[in-house]
C-alpha positions in Angstrom: 122.6 185.5 72.2 120.5 182.4 71.4 122.3 180.4 74.1 121.9 183.2 76.6 118.1 183.2 76.0 117.9 179.4 76.2 119.6 179.6 79.6 117.7 182.6 80.8 114.2 181.2 80.2 114.3 178.3 82.7 115.7 180.8 85.3 112.7 183.1 84.7 110.4 180.1 85.4 112.3 179.5 88.7 112.1 183.2 89.7 108.3 183.1 89.1 107.9 179.8 91.1 109.8 181.4 94.0 107.7 184.5 93.9 104.4 182.6 93.6 105.4 180.4 96.6 105.2 183.5 98.8 101.5 183.8 98.0 100.4 180.2 97.3 102.5 177.2 97.8 99.9 175.0 96.1 99.8 177.1 93.0 103.6 177.3 92.9 103.9 173.5 93.2 101.2 172.8 90.6 102.8 175.2 88.1 106.2 173.7 88.7 104.9 170.2 88.0 103.0 171.4 84.9 106.1 173.0 83.4 108.1 169.9 84.2 105.5 167.7 82.5 105.4 169.5 79.2 107.6 167.9 76.5 109.3 170.4 74.2 110.3 167.9 71.5 109.4 164.4 70.5 107.2 165.5 67.7 107.4 163.7 64.4 109.4 165.0 61.4 108.3 164.4 57.9 110.7 161.5 57.2 109.8 159.9 60.6 106.1 160.1 59.8 106.7 158.5 56.4 108.4 155.5 58.1 105.6 155.0 60.6 102.9 155.3 58.0 104.1 151.9 56.8 102.7 150.3 60.0 99.1 149.6 60.8 98.0 152.5 63.0 95.5 152.4 65.8 94.2 155.0 68.2 92.9 154.2 71.7 91.2 156.7 74.0 92.8 157.5 77.3 92.0 160.2 79.9 92.5 163.5 78.1 93.1 162.3 74.6 94.1 159.6 72.1 97.1 157.4 72.2 98.7 156.3 68.8 99.8 152.7 68.4 101.8 151.3 65.5 101.6 147.6 64.5 104.0 145.6 62.3 102.3 142.2 62.1 104.4 139.1 62.5 103.7 135.4 63.3 106.2 135.3 66.2 106.0 136.5 69.8 104.5 140.0 70.4 107.0 142.7 71.3 105.8 146.0 72.9 108.1 149.0 72.5 108.0 151.9 75.0 110.0 155.0 74.1 111.3 157.6 76.6 110.9 161.4 77.3 110.8 163.7 74.3 110.9 160.9 71.8 108.4 158.9 69.7 108.0 155.5 68.0 110.4 156.3 65.2 113.3 156.0 67.6 112.8 152.2 67.4 113.5 152.0 63.7 116.9 150.6 64.3 115.4 147.7 66.3 112.1 147.3 64.4 113.9 146.1 61.2 115.8 143.2 62.8 112.7 142.3 64.8 110.6 142.2 61.6 113.3 140.1 59.9 112.9 137.4 62.6 109.1 137.4 62.5 108.2 139.2 65.7 104.8 140.8 66.0 105.6 144.4 66.9 103.6 147.1 68.7 104.9 150.5 69.5 103.4 153.3 71.6 103.6 157.1 71.1 103.5 158.2 74.7 101.0 160.9 75.9 101.9 164.3 74.4 104.5 162.7 72.1 104.6 161.7 68.5 101.0 161.4 67.1 99.4 161.0 70.5 97.4 163.9 71.9 97.6 165.7 75.2 100.0 168.3 76.5 101.2 166.8 79.7 103.4 163.7 80.4 104.2 162.0 83.7 105.7 158.5 84.3 102.6 157.5 86.2 100.3 158.6 83.4 102.5 156.7 80.9 102.5 153.6 83.1 98.7 153.5 82.9 98.8 153.8 79.1 101.4 151.0 79.0 99.2 148.8 81.2 96.2 149.4 78.9 98.2 148.5 75.8 99.7 145.4 77.5 96.2 144.1 78.4 95.1 144.7 74.8 98.0 143.0 73.0 99.4 140.6 75.7 103.1 141.0 74.7 105.5 138.3 75.7 108.3 140.9 75.5 108.6 144.5 76.4 111.5 146.7 75.4 111.6 150.1 76.9 114.0 153.1 76.9 114.7 155.7 79.6 111.6 157.0 81.3 109.7 154.5 79.3 111.6 151.8 81.2 110.8 153.5 84.5 107.1 153.6 83.7 107.2 150.0 82.5 108.7 148.7 85.7 106.4 150.8 87.8 103.2 149.5 86.2 104.5 145.9 86.2 105.2 146.1 89.9 101.7 147.3 90.5 99.9 145.0 88.0 102.0 142.0 87.0 101.0 140.3 83.8 101.5 136.5 83.6 101.9 136.5 79.8 105.1 138.7 80.1 108.2 136.6 79.6 111.1 139.0 78.9 112.0 142.6 79.6 114.7 144.7 78.1 115.5 148.1 79.8 117.7 150.6 77.9 119.2 153.5 79.8 116.7 153.3 82.6 116.7 156.0 85.3 116.3 154.9 88.9 115.6 157.7 91.3 112.9 160.4 90.6 114.8 162.5 93.2 117.8 162.7 90.9 115.5 163.9 88.0 113.8 166.4 90.2 117.0 167.8 91.7 118.3 168.2 88.1 115.1 170.1 87.3 115.5 172.3 90.4 119.1 173.0 89.4 118.3 174.0 85.8 115.3 176.2 86.7 116.6 177.5 90.0 113.6 177.3 92.3 114.2 177.3 96.1 113.8 174.6 98.8 110.3 175.9 99.7 109.1 175.3 96.2 110.7 171.8 96.1 109.0 171.0 99.4 105.7 172.1 98.1 106.2 170.1 94.9 106.9 167.1 97.0 103.7 167.5 98.9 101.8 168.1 95.7 103.1 164.8 94.2 102.1 163.0 97.4 98.6 164.4 97.2 98.1 163.7 93.5 99.9 160.4 93.1 100.3 159.0 96.6 104.1 159.0 96.8 106.8 161.5 97.8 109.7 162.2 95.5 112.2 160.0 97.4 109.8 157.1 97.3 109.6 156.8 93.5 112.6 154.5 92.6 112.7 152.0 89.8 114.9 149.7 91.9 112.2 149.5 94.6 109.6 148.6 92.0 111.9 146.1 90.4 112.0 144.0 93.6 108.5 142.8 92.6 109.3 142.0 89.0 110.5 138.4 88.5 110.5 138.4 84.7 114.0 137.7 83.2 115.3 141.1 82.3 118.2 142.5 80.3 119.5 146.0 81.4 121.8 147.9 79.0 123.6 151.1 79.9 126.5 153.1 78.6 129.2 154.2 81.1 129.3 157.7 79.5 125.5 158.2 79.4 125.2 162.0 79.9 121.5 161.9 80.7 121.1 159.0 83.1 124.2 158.0 85.2 125.6 154.5 84.8 125.0 153.8 88.5 121.2 153.7 87.8 121.6 150.3 86.0 123.6 148.9 88.9 121.1 150.1 91.5 118.2 148.6 89.6 119.9 145.3 88.8 121.0 144.8 92.5 117.3 144.7 93.5 115.8 142.8 90.5 115.5 139.1 91.1 116.2 137.9 87.6 118.3 140.7 86.0 121.2 140.5 83.6 123.3 143.5 82.7 125.3 144.6 79.7 127.6 147.6 79.6 127.6 149.1 76.1 130.7 150.8 74.8 128.6 152.7 72.3 125.4 154.6 72.0 125.4 157.1 74.9 121.9 157.5 76.3 120.0 156.8 73.1 121.8 153.4 72.6 121.1 153.4 68.8 124.0 151.1 67.8 124.6 147.7 66.3 126.3 146.6 69.5 123.0 147.2 71.4 120.9 145.6 68.7 123.1 142.5 68.8 122.8 142.2 72.6 119.0 142.6 72.5 118.5 140.1 69.7 120.8 137.6 71.4 118.9 137.9 74.6 115.6 137.3 72.8 116.9 134.3 70.9 117.9 132.6 74.2 114.4 133.0 75.5 111.9 130.2 75.5 109.0 132.2 74.1 105.7 130.9 72.7 104.3 132.2 69.5 101.4 134.6 70.1 
């Protein structure tokens, strides 16, 4: 019964979007984007909060709320960690510990509407603006980002390159927004008219159509040495996304992980990331 309800609720949204489209395409599109932009998980559990409480915490104001940052001070290069959709800074615990052991100065973001950050809505564009603000505050030599966090990182760096950035690591990064939106359409079940209205709404609000928002296109403008890691059996973001991004990125290296799925929480991935950073000629911050 529970599974039936879980499957039925998205379809009810789709039915309502289709009905609303008959009366107001703008309202249907705005509601479809709003529902898409509300994370339903990514909130901190008690044990996760206890771990993050060990870091120095800082809140910065942005648009409709406050963004939570965590800082593990070190004497080495600064690393910025950007998590993905329906996650939070705790997801980096597996990587924070080896980074701390090697003296890196670590900063992590709770994305808008995630973790201890406020707000109700999340978009990759909004996240990219937050990332830019934090980068200009801490000037990291290294950015490590996961999933939609990687997409948002590349987007902002293509628009506002930072000369102090020396290395990028992208874990399980999606490429095409169209793939994400088609998946959303399939799950919810709204029709082509709603999709078209949603496309127009995004163009009016953000200045791009769905087909135009591709990590690979943004990556063409990013010359920073980059390591992309993906698992062939990633059930969330297809393996081809890494290949598409790497083919357009001027200074990209790829690694195919045999473990970790989409989350990439494995020792194999940690080893590859740390090896990539050790090869880097990075100044102390």
